[in-house]
C-alpha positions, 0 to 999 in steps of 0.5 A: 781415687788414686788407683783408678788411673787405668779405669778412668783412661778406660772410660774416656777411651770408651767416650771417645770411641762410642762418639766415633764409631757412630759418627762413622756409621752415619757417615757410611749409611750417607754414603749409601743413601746419598744424605751426606750430613744428615746420618752423619750428624745424627750419629755424632748427636747419638753417640755423644748422648750415648757417651754421657750416659756411659760416662754417667753410669760408670762414674756413678759406679766408682762413687761407692767405693 
């Protein structure tokens, strides 16, 4: 566990990046479609769900070491 700091920082960075990227994509689609909160909220929810799944897989992979 002591040598995995960089890996944990990478997991945290990927977590935040997924949420922000999908929310920004939803905001962009909302701007094109004129439905401001709809796709932004969907992007946030999808980003959070995807990020949680990514963290689950990453931490599961760390368990065997």
